[in-house]
N, CA, C and O atoms as a MOPAC input file, in Angstrom:
PM7 MOZYME 1SCF
protein

 N    107.86600 1    86.46400 1   103.67700 1
 C    107.44800 1    87.80200 1   103.32500 1
 C    106.17300 1    87.70700 1   102.47100 1
 O    106.12200 1    86.91900 1   101.52800 1
 N    105.14500 1    88.50700 1   102.79700 1
 C    103.91800 1    88.49000 1   101.98500 1
 C    104.20400 1    88.93200 1   100.55500 1
 O    105.17000 1    89.65500 1   100.31200 1
 N    103.37900 1    88.50900 1    99.61500 1
 C    103.56900 1    88.91900 1    98.22300 1
 C    103.51500 1    90.43600 1    98.07600 1
 O    102.80400 1    91.12400 1    98.81000 1
 N    104.27300 1    90.93600 1    97.12100 1
 C    104.29600 1    92.36400 1    96.80900 1
 C    103.44500 1    92.60200 1    95.57300 1
 O    103.44900 1    91.80800 1    94.63200 1
 N    102.71800 1    93.70800 1    95.59500 1
 C    101.88400 1    94.08800 1    94.45700 1
 C    102.14500 1    95.53600 1    94.09200 1
 O    102.35100 1    96.38200 1    94.96200 1
 N    102.13500 1    95.80900 1    92.81100 1
 C    102.22800 1    97.18000 1    92.31000 1
 C    100.82400 1    97.60300 1    91.90000 1
 O    100.14500 1    96.90600 1    91.14700 1
 N    100.40400 1    98.74700 1    92.40400 1
 C     99.12300 1    99.32700 1    92.01300 1
 C     99.42300 1   100.53000 1    91.13400 1
 O    100.12700 1   101.45100 1    91.54700 1
 N     98.88800 1   100.51500 1    89.93100 1
 C     99.09700 1   101.61700 1    88.99300 1
 C     97.81900 1   102.43400 1    88.90500 1
 O     96.74800 1   101.90300 1    88.61300 1
 N     97.94100 1   103.71600 1    89.15700 1
 C     96.80000 1   104.62900 1    89.12800 1
 C     96.95500 1   105.60200 1    87.96600 1
 O     98.05800 1   106.05000 1    87.65500 1
 N     95.82200 1   105.92300 1    87.32800 1
 C     95.79000 1   106.88600 1    86.22900 1
 C     94.52400 1   107.72800 1    86.37600 1
 O     93.60400 1   107.34300 1    87.09700 1
 N     94.47400 1   108.86600 1    85.70000 1
 C     93.27400 1   109.70000 1    85.79100 1
 C     92.01300 1   108.93300 1    85.39600 1
 O     91.99800 1   108.19800 1    84.40800 1
 N     90.96300 1   109.11900 1    86.18500 1
 C     89.67500 1   108.47600 1    85.93800 1
 C     88.66100 1   109.45300 1    85.36600 1
 O     89.01100 1   110.57300 1    84.99200 1
 N     87.41400 1   109.03300 1    85.30000 1
 C     86.35100 1   109.82100 1    84.68000 1
 C     86.08300 1   111.13800 1    85.40900 1
 O     85.57500 1   112.08700 1    84.81100 1
 N     86.42200 1   111.19900 1    86.70100 1
 C     86.19100 1   112.42100 1    87.47600 1
 C     87.47100 1   113.21500 1    87.74700 1
 O     87.50000 1   114.08800 1    88.61400 1
 N     88.52000 1   112.90200 1    86.99600 1
 C     89.76000 1   113.68800 1    87.07000 1
 C     89.45100 1   115.07500 1    86.52200 1
 O     88.77200 1   115.19300 1    85.50200 1
 N     89.92600 1   116.10900 1    87.16600 1
 C     89.67000 1   117.48000 1    86.73100 1
 C     90.62300 1   117.83800 1    85.59200 1
 O     91.80500 1   118.10200 1    85.81400 1
 N     90.09400 1   117.84200 1    84.38600 1
 C     90.90800 1   118.09600 1    83.18900 1
 C     91.60600 1   119.43900 1    83.29500 1
 O     91.02400 1   120.42900 1    83.73900 1
 N     92.85900 1   119.45500 1    82.88000 1
 C     93.62900 1   120.68600 1    82.87600 1
 C     94.20400 1   121.07900 1    84.22300 1
 O     94.87900 1   122.10400 1    84.32800 1
 N     93.95300 1   120.28900 1    85.25400 1
 C     94.45500 1   120.58200 1    86.60200 1
 C     95.61500 1   119.64100 1    86.93400 1
 O     95.63700 1   118.48600 1    86.51000 1
 N     96.57200 1   120.15800 1    87.69500 1
 C     97.70800 1   119.33200 1    88.10000 1
 C     97.26000 1   118.33300 1    89.17200 1
 O     96.15500 1   118.43000 1    89.70500 1
 N     98.13000 1   117.38200 1    89.47500 1
 C     97.80400 1   116.38400 1    90.49500 1
 C     97.56900 1   117.04800 1    91.85100 1
 O     96.77700 1   116.55900 1    92.65700 1
 N     98.25900 1   118.16100 1    92.10100 1
 C     98.09300 1   118.86900 1    93.37400 1
 C     96.74100 1   119.57100 1    93.46600 1
 O     96.30900 1   119.94000 1    94.55800 1
 N     96.07200 1   119.75800 1    92.33000 1
 C     94.77400 1   120.42900 1    92.30600 1
 C     93.60200 1   119.44500 1    92.24600 1
 O     92.44700 1   119.86400 1    92.16500 1
 N     93.88700 1   118.16300 1    92.28600 1
 C     92.85300 1   117.13400 1    92.19400 1
 C     92.26600 1   116.84300 1    93.58500 1
 O     92.92600 1   117.08400 1    94.59600 1
 N     91.04200 1   116.33200 1    93.64000 1
 C     90.43500 1   115.98100 1    94.93600 1
 C     90.97700 1   114.64600 1    95.45600 1
 O     90.30100 1   113.61900 1    95.39400 1
 N     92.20600 1   114.68400 1    95.96700 1
 C     92.90100 1   113.45600 1    96.37400 1
 C     93.23800 1   113.41700 1    97.86400 1
 O     94.04200 1   112.58600 1    98.28800 1
 N     92.64300 1   114.29100 1    98.65900 1
 C     92.93900 1   114.31200 1   100.09500 1
 C     92.60500 1   112.96900 1   100.75100 1
 O     93.40200 1   112.43700 1   101.52400 1
 N     91.42800 1   112.42300 1   100.44100 1
 C     91.03200 1   111.13700 1   101.02200 1
 C     91.94700 1   110.00800 1   100.55400 1
 O     92.22700 1   109.08000 1   101.31200 1
 N     92.40500 1   110.08600 1    99.32400 1
 C     93.35700 1   109.11400 1    98.77700 1
 C     94.64300 1   109.14800 1    99.60400 1
 O     95.16200 1   108.10200 1    99.99300 1
 N     95.15000 1   110.34700 1    99.86900 1
 C     96.36300 1   110.49000 1   100.67200 1
 C     96.18600 1   109.95600 1   102.08300 1
 O     97.08200 1   109.30700 1   102.62400 1
 N     95.03400 1   110.22700 1   102.67700 1
 C     94.75500 1   109.71700 1   104.02100 1
 C     94.66900 1   108.19500 1   104.01900 1
 O     95.10800 1   107.54000 1   104.96400 1
 N     94.10300 1   107.63900 1   102.95600 1
 C     94.00000 1   106.18800 1   102.82700 1
 C     95.39500 1   105.56600 1   102.73700 1
 O     95.66900 1   104.55600 1   103.38500 1
 N     96.27300 1   106.16800 1   101.93500 1
 C     97.62900 1   105.65000 1   101.81600 1
 C     98.36600 1   105.75100 1   103.15000 1
 O     99.11900 1   104.84700 1   103.51100 1
 N     98.15500 1   106.84100 1   103.88100 1
 C     98.78000 1   106.99200 1   105.19700 1
 C     98.30900 1   105.87900 1   106.14400 1
 O     99.10000 1   105.34500 1   106.92200 1
 N     97.03100 1   105.54000 1   106.07300 1
 C     96.48000 1   104.44800 1   106.89000 1
 C     97.13200 1   103.11300 1   106.52100 1
 O     97.46500 1   102.31600 1   107.39900 1
 N     97.31200 1   102.87500 1   105.21600 1
 C     97.97000 1   101.64300 1   104.77300 1
 C     99.40900 1   101.58800 1   105.27600 1
 O     99.90700 1   100.51600 1   105.62000 1
 N    100.07100 1   102.73200 1   105.32000 1
 C    101.44500 1   102.78000 1   105.83400 1
 C    101.45800 1   102.43600 1   107.32200 1
 O    102.31500 1   101.68000 1   107.77800 1
 N    100.51900 1   102.98500 1   108.06900 1
 C    100.43900 1   102.69900 1   109.50600 1
 C    100.16000 1   101.22400 1   109.77100 1
 O    100.61000 1   100.67200 1   110.77500 1
 N     99.41800 1   100.59100 1   108.86900 1
 C     99.08600 1    99.17000 1   109.02200 1
 C    100.20600 1    98.25600 1   108.53800 1
 O    100.10300 1    97.03600 1   108.66500 1
 N    101.27500 1    98.82900 1   107.98500 1
 C    102.38800 1    98.02600 1   107.49800 1
 C    102.15000 1    97.41000 1   106.13400 1
 O    102.86600 1    96.48900 1   105.74100 1
 N    101.17000 1    97.89500 1   105.41000 1
 C    100.82900 1    97.36500 1   104.08400 1
 C    101.58500 1    98.10700 1   102.98900 1
 O    102.10700 1    97.48800 1   102.06200 1
 N    101.64300 1    99.42100 1   103.09100 1
 C    102.25000 1   100.25600 1   102.05700 1
 C    103.76400 1   100.24100 1   102.17500 1
 O    104.31000 1   100.39600 1   103.26800 1
 N    104.43700 1   100.05500 1   101.05500 1
 C    105.89700 1   100.11100 1   101.00500 1
 C    106.32700 1   101.48300 1   100.49000 1
 O    107.04600 1   102.21400 1   101.17200 1
 N    105.88400 1   101.82400 1    99.28900 1
 C    106.18900 1   103.10400 1    98.65600 1
 C    104.96400 1   103.59000 1    97.91000 1
 O    104.13500 1   102.78800 1    97.48200 1
 N    104.84500 1   104.90500 1    97.75100 1
 C    103.77100 1   105.48200 1    96.94800 1
 C    104.21700 1   106.85200 1    96.45600 1
 O    104.90300 1   107.58900 1    97.16400 1
 N    103.82200 1   107.17300 1    95.25100 1
 C    104.12500 1   108.50900 1    94.74400 1
 C    103.73600 1   108.66900 1    93.29200 1
 O    103.58400 1   107.69200 1    92.56000 1
 N    103.57500 1   109.93300 1    92.88300 1
 C    103.18000 1   110.21600 1    91.50500 1
 C    104.37700 1   110.13300 1    90.55600 1
 O    105.53000 1   110.24500 1    90.97400 1
 N    104.08200 1   109.93700 1    89.29200 1
 C    105.10800 1   110.02500 1    88.26200 1
 C    105.54100 1   111.48900 1    88.17000 1
 O    104.71600 1   112.38400 1    88.35500 1
 N    106.77800 1   111.73700 1    87.89700 1
 C    107.27300 1   113.11300 1    87.81100 1
 C    106.79700 1   113.84300 1    86.56500 1
 O    106.51500 1   115.03900 1    86.62500 1
 N    106.70200 1   113.15300 1    85.44600 1
 C    106.45900 1   113.83200 1    84.18100 1
 C    105.14100 1   113.46900 1    83.50700 1
 O    104.95100 1   113.76700 1    82.32800 1
 N    104.24200 1   112.83900 1    84.22800 1
 C    102.93900 1   112.49300 1    83.67200 1
 C    101.95500 1   112.25700 1    84.80200 1
 O    102.35400 1   112.03800 1    85.94600 1
 N    100.67900 1   112.30100 1    84.48600 1
 C     99.66300 1   112.04400 1    85.49600 1
 C     99.64600 1   110.56100 1    85.84200 1
 O     99.81600 1   109.70400 1    84.97400 1
 N     99.44400 1   110.28200 1    87.09000 1
 C     99.35900 1   108.90000 1    87.55000 1
 C    100.30300 1   108.65300 1    88.70100 1
 O    101.14900 1   109.48300 1    89.03300 1
 N    100.13600 1   107.48800 1    89.30400 1
 C    100.85600 1   107.13500 1    90.52700 1
 C    101.14100 1   105.64200 1    90.53300 1
 O    100.41300 1   104.85800 1    89.92500 1
 N    102.20600 1   105.25600 1    91.22400 1
 C    102.46000 1   103.84900 1    91.48600 1
 C    102.55600 1   103.66400 1    92.99500 1
 O    103.16100 1   104.47600 1    93.69400 1
 N    101.96000 1   102.60100 1    93.48100 1
 C    101.96900 1   102.26500 1    94.89800 1
 C    102.42900 1   100.81500 1    95.02600 1
 O    101.93000 1    99.94000 1    94.31800 1
 N    103.37100 1   100.56000 1    95.92000 1
 C    103.80200 1    99.19300 1    96.20000 1
 C    103.27000 1    98.79700 1    97.56300 1
 O    103.44100 1    99.51700 1    98.54700 1
 N    102.61600 1    97.63000 1    97.60700 1
 C    102.03600 1    97.13500 1    98.85100 1
 C    102.42500 1    95.68300 1    99.07100 1
 O    102.80000 1    94.97500 1    98.13600 1
 N    102.32900 1    95.25200 1   100.32400 1
 C    102.49900 1    93.82800 1   100.66100 1
 C    101.24600 1    93.37800 1   101.38800 1
 O    100.90600 1    93.90100 1   102.45000 1
 N    100.56300 1    92.40100 1   100.80500 1
 C     99.36700 1    91.80100 1   101.39500 1
 C     99.44800 1    90.29100 1   101.18900 1
 O    100.35400 1    89.80400 1   100.51300 1
 N     98.51000 1    89.55300 1   101.76600 1
 C     98.57400 1    88.08700 1   101.74200 1
 C     98.26800 1    87.45900 1   100.38700 1
 O     98.76100 1    86.37400 1   100.08000 1
 N     97.44900 1    88.14100 1    99.56500 1
 C     97.00600 1    87.49000 1    98.32700 1
 C     96.67100 1    88.51500 1    97.24700 1
 O     96.57000 1    89.71400 1    97.50900 1
 N     96.50100 1    88.01100 1    96.03100 1
 C     96.08300 1    88.87000 1    94.92200 1
 C     94.71200 1    89.47400 1    95.19900 1
 O     94.46700 1    90.63500 1    94.87200 1
 N     93.82000 1    88.69600 1    95.79900 1
 C     92.48600 1    89.22600 1    96.09000 1
 C     92.55000 1    90.32500 1    97.15500 1
 O     91.76900 1    91.27400 1    97.10700 1
 N     93.47100 1    90.20600 1    98.11400 1
 C     93.65200 1    91.26900 1    99.10100 1
 C     94.15900 1    92.54200 1    98.42600 1
 O     93.72400 1    93.64000 1    98.77200 1
 N     95.07200 1    92.40300 1    97.47100 1
 C     95.57400 1    93.57700 1    96.73800 1
 C     94.44600 1    94.23800 1    95.96600 1
 O     94.33600 1    95.46400 1    95.94000 1
 N     93.61000 1    93.42600 1    95.33900 1
 C     92.46500 1    93.96100 1    94.59900 1
 C     91.53700 1    94.72400 1    95.53800 1
 O     91.03000 1    95.78800 1    95.18300 1
 N     91.31400 1    94.18900 1    96.72500 1
 C     90.44500 1    94.84100 1    97.69900 1
 C     91.04400 1    96.16500 1    98.18300 1
 O     90.33000 1    97.15900 1    98.31200 1
 N     92.34500 1    96.17800 1    98.44800 1
 C     93.01100 1    97.41900 1    98.85600 1
 C     92.80900 1    98.48500 1    97.78200 1
 O     92.49800 1    99.63600 1    98.09000 1
 N     92.98300 1    98.10200 1    96.54700 1
 C     92.83800 1    99.03300 1    95.43400 1
 C     91.39900 1    99.52000 1    95.31200 1
 O     91.16600 1   100.71700 1    95.14500 1
 N     90.43800 1    98.61500 1    95.39200 1
 C     89.03100 1    98.97800 1    95.22000 1
 C     88.50000 1    99.82100 1    96.37400 1
 O     87.54200 1   100.57300 1    96.19600 1
 N     89.10800 1    99.70600 1    97.55800 1
 C     88.66700 1   100.49600 1    98.71000 1
 C     89.25300 1   101.90500 1    98.72300 1
 O     88.87200 1   102.72700 1    99.55600 1
 N     90.16400 1   102.18500 1    97.81700 1
 C     90.76300 1   103.51800 1    97.74200 1
 C     89.67100 1   104.52800 1    97.39200 1
 O     88.98100 1   104.36100 1    96.38600 1
 N     89.50400 1   105.57100 1    98.20500 1
 C     88.45000 1   106.55500 1    97.94300 1
 C     88.53500 1   107.19400 1    96.55300 1
 O     87.50400 1   107.47700 1    95.94300 1
 N     89.73300 1   107.41900 1    96.05600 1
 C     89.87900 1   108.03600 1    94.73600 1
 C     89.39000 1   107.10400 1    93.62400 1
 O     88.88200 1   107.56600 1    92.60200 1
 N     89.54300 1   105.81300 1    93.82200 1
 C     89.03900 1   104.84000 1    92.84500 1
 C     87.51700 1   104.76200 1    92.94600 1
 O     86.81600 1   104.79200 1    91.93400 1
 N     87.01700 1   104.66300 1    94.16900 1
 C     85.55800 1   104.61300 1    94.36400 1
 C     84.87600 1   105.86300 1    93.80600 1
 O     83.77600 1   105.78100 1    93.25900 1
 N     85.53700 1   107.02900 1    93.94500 1
 C     84.95200 1   108.28900 1    93.48500 1
 C     85.20400 1   108.56300 1    92.00200 1
 O     84.70600 1   109.55600 1    91.47100 1
 N     85.96400 1   107.70500 1    91.32700 1
 C     86.20900 1   107.86500 1    89.90200 1
 C     87.25300 1   108.91000 1    89.55500 1
 O     87.41400 1   109.25800 1    88.38500 1
 N     87.96700 1   109.41700 1    90.55600 1
 C     89.03800 1   110.37700 1    90.26500 1
 C     90.21700 1   109.63400 1    89.63200 1
 O     90.90300 1   110.16400 1    88.75700 1
 N     90.43700 1   108.40500 1    90.08600 1
 C     91.51300 1   107.56900 1    89.54900 1
 C     90.95000 1   106.22200 1    89.11100 1
 O     89.97000 1   105.73100 1    89.67000 1
 N     91.57600 1   105.64400 1    88.11800 1
 C     91.35900 1   104.24100 1    87.77600 1
 C     92.63100 1   103.51100 1    88.18600 1
 O     93.68800 1   104.12900 1    88.31500 1
 N     92.53800 1   102.21600 1    88.38800 1
 C     93.72100 1   101.51400 1    88.86900 1
 C     93.78000 1   100.09100 1    88.35100 1
 O     92.79500 1    99.51200 1    87.89200 1
 N     94.99000 1    99.55800 1    88.44800 1
 C     95.26100 1    98.17700 1    88.05000 1
 C     96.27800 1    97.61400 1    89.03300 1
 O     97.26200 1    98.27500 1    89.36200 1
 N     96.04200 1    96.40400 1    89.49600 1
 C     96.97200 1    95.73800 1    90.40500 1
 C     97.73400 1    94.65900 1    89.64300 1
 O     97.15600 1    93.90200 1    88.86200 1
 N     99.04100 1    94.60400 1    89.88400 1
 C     99.86600 1    93.56400 1    89.27800 1
 C    100.68500 1    92.91000 1    90.37700 1
 O    101.32800 1    93.59500 1    91.17300 1
 N    100.66000 1    91.56900 1    90.41900 1
 C    101.49000 1    90.83000 1    91.36500 1
 C    102.94200 1    90.94900 1    90.90600 1
 O    103.24300 1    90.81600 1    89.72000 1
 N    103.82300 1    91.19900 1    91.85100 1
 C    105.22200 1    91.42400 1    91.53500 1
 C    106.06700 1    90.43400 1    92.31200 1
 O    105.96600 1    90.36200 1    93.53600 1
 N    106.89200 1    89.67700 1    91.62500 1
 C    107.77800 1    88.72100 1    92.28100 1
 C    109.10200 1    89.41200 1    92.56400 1
 O    109.89600 1    89.64700 1    91.65300 1
 N    109.33400 1    89.73200 1    93.82000 1
 C    110.56100 1    90.41000 1    94.21800 1
 C    111.67400 1    89.37400 1    94.32200 1
 O    111.58100 1    88.42000 1    95.09500 1
 N    112.72600 1    89.57500 1    93.53500 1
 C    113.86400 1    88.66600 1    93.56900 1
 C    115.03600 1    89.24200 1    94.34300 1
 O    115.83100 1    88.49500 1    94.91400 1
 N    115.15000 1    90.55700 1    94.36900 1
 C    116.25800 1    91.21300 1    95.05500 1
 C    115.70600 1    92.35300 1    95.89900 1
 O    114.75500 1    93.02800 1    95.50500 1
 N    116.30100 1    92.55400 1    97.03900 1
 C    115.90900 1    93.65600 1    97.90400 1
 C    117.16500 1    94.34600 1    98.39600 1
 O    118.12700 1    93.69800 1    98.80900 1
 N    117.14300 1    95.65400 1    98.34700 1
 C    118.26100 1    96.44100 1    98.85800 1
 C    118.13100 1    96.62000 1   100.35100 1
 O    117.80200 1    95.67900 1   101.07400 1
 N    118.38500 1    97.80800 1   100.80500 1
 C    118.42000 1    98.08400 1   102.23700 1
 C    117.05000 1    98.01500 1   102.88000 1
 O    116.94100 1    97.73000 1   104.07200 1
 N    116.00300 1    98.27000 1   102.11000 1
 C    114.65600 1    98.27300 1   102.67800 1
 C    114.32800 1    99.56300 1   103.39100 1
 O    113.25800 1    99.69000 1   103.98700 1
 N    115.23900 1   100.53000 1   103.33900 1
 C    115.00300 1   101.81600 1   103.98900 1
 C    114.56300 1   102.84600 1   102.94500 1
 O    115.10200 1   102.87200 1   101.83900 1
 N    113.58800 1   103.69400 1   103.28700 1
 C    113.17600 1   104.73400 1   102.35000 1
 C    114.33700 1   105.68100 1   102.04200 1
 O    115.17800 1   105.95400 1   102.89800 1
 N    114.36400 1   106.16000 1   100.83800 1
 C    115.39100 1   107.12000 1   100.46000 1
 C    115.10900 1   108.45800 1   101.14100 1
 O    113.95800 1   108.88700 1   101.21500 1
 N    116.11000 1   109.08800 1   101.61800 1
 C    116.00400 1   110.43800 1   102.17200 1
 C    116.82700 1   111.34000 1   101.27900 1
 O    118.05300 1   111.23700 1   101.24400 1
 N    116.17600 1   112.20300 1   100.57500 1
 C    116.85000 1   113.09900 1    99.63800 1
 C    116.96400 1   114.47300 1   100.26200 1
 O    115.95700 1   115.05800 1   100.66200 1
 N    118.16500 1   114.99000 1   100.34900 1
 C    118.36100 1   116.33700 1   100.87300 1
 C    117.97900 1   117.33700 1    99.80900 1
 O    118.32700 1   117.19100 1    98.63700 1
 N    117.26300 1   118.34900 1   100.23400 1
 C    116.83100 1   119.37700 1    99.26700 1
 C    117.48900 1   120.68800 1    99.56400 1
 O    117.25200 1   121.67100 1    98.86200 1

């Protein structure tokens, strides 16, 4: 299994102050994450419930590949988000299926 990395995103210099995450210019960011999912790179992605920012889990071949994935994110390039990549050593894995929550 390729190494897993956690990407932590936080508001950047071009974050619209006083606006919720839904009001931010993040359409290209969302499309980028969808592309990563189609390529089999993205595991999970989503915003924090009670604060600004997002965590994304990806699987790529190396730390440098994770850094490149992060740097190619349109929201990072545009300064809407800042990010940090951390290599994560997965010791346990559950079902591997996304949670489906009934609403």
